[in-house]
C-alpha positions in Angstrom: 107.1 105.9 78.1 109.4 105.2 81.2 108.0 105.4 84.6 109.3 108.0 86.9 111.1 107.0 90.3 108.0 107.9 92.3 105.7 105.8 89.8 108.1 102.7 90.4 107.9 103.3 94.1 104.1 103.5 94.2 103.9 100.4 92.2 106.1 98.5 94.6 104.1 99.8 97.6 100.8 98.6 95.9 102.2 95.0 96.1 102.7 94.9 100.0 99.9 92.6 101.1 97.2 93.5 103.7 98.4 92.8 107.2 102.2 93.1 106.3 104.8 95.7 106.1 107.9 96.5 104.1 110.9 98.6 104.7 111.9 101.7 102.8 114.9 99.8 101.7 112.8 96.9 100.3 110.7 99.2 98.3 113.7 101.1 97.0 115.3 97.8 95.8 111.7 96.8 94.2 111.6 100.1 92.5 115.0 99.6 90.9 117.6 101.3 93.1 118.5 100.0 96.5 119.9 103.3 97.4 116.5 105.1 97.0 115.4 104.6 100.6 115.2 108.4 101.2 113.5 108.9 97.8 110.9 106.3 99.0 110.1 108.5 102.0 109.7 111.6 99.9 107.4 109.7 97.4 105.2 108.4 100.3 105.1 111.9 101.9 103.4 113.1 98.7 101.3 110.1 97.9 98.8 111.2 95.3 96.4 108.4 96.0 96.3 107.2 99.5 93.2 105.0 98.9 95.1 102.9 96.5 98.8 103.3 97.5 99.1 101.9 101.1 102.1 104.0 102.1 101.3 103.2 105.8 102.6 99.8 105.2 106.2 101.1 104.9 108.2 101.3 107.9 112.0 101.6 108.8 114.2 98.7 109.1 113.6 98.3 112.9 109.9 98.4 112.3 109.2 102.0 113.5 106.6 104.1 111.9 107.1 107.6 110.6 106.8 110.4 113.0 106.1 112.6 109.9 103.3 110.2 108.5 101.5 112.3 105.9 98.0 111.5 107.0 97.9 112.2 110.7 101.4 111.4 112.3 102.8 108.0 113.6 99.9 107.3 115.8 97.5 107.3 112.5 100.1 104.9 110.8 100.0 102.6 113.8 96.2 102.7 113.9 96.0 101.7 110.2 98.5 98.9 110.7 96.7 97.5 113.8 93.4 97.5 112.0 95.1 95.1 109.6 96.1 92.8 112.4 99.8 94.0 112.5 101.1 93.7 116.1 103.7 96.1 117.8 106.2 95.5 120.4 106.3 99.0 122.0 106.4 101.3 119.0 108.0 98.8 116.6 106.2 96.3 114.3 107.1 92.8 115.1 109.2 92.5 111.9 109.9 88.8 112.1 106.2 88.2 111.9 104.8 90.9 109.7 107.6 91.8 107.2 106.7 91.1 103.8 108.9 88.3 102.5 108.9 89.1 98.7 112.4 88.3 97.4 114.3 91.4 96.2 116.5 90.9 93.1 
């Protein structure tokens, strides 16, 4: 049985290492369609298993957190990332240091 788009997205998000972040575009590409960045946002907003799918590790390409973070707003997303040692410059993750470097095919 083929996985749904959301299932593929959740599997990609589960691969993001502790203390690192990925962009919506990275996750879209890993899930099989680099044009799915917006779909990634929809999937993360309805994350069925936040204890095992770390959607807070997904940020935009500038390193900004989501204002609509599903589990308490952008501040909560920042708190969760900071708890993993991710550093911010203003309201952006330092992408040069914390962006997951997994190759995208």
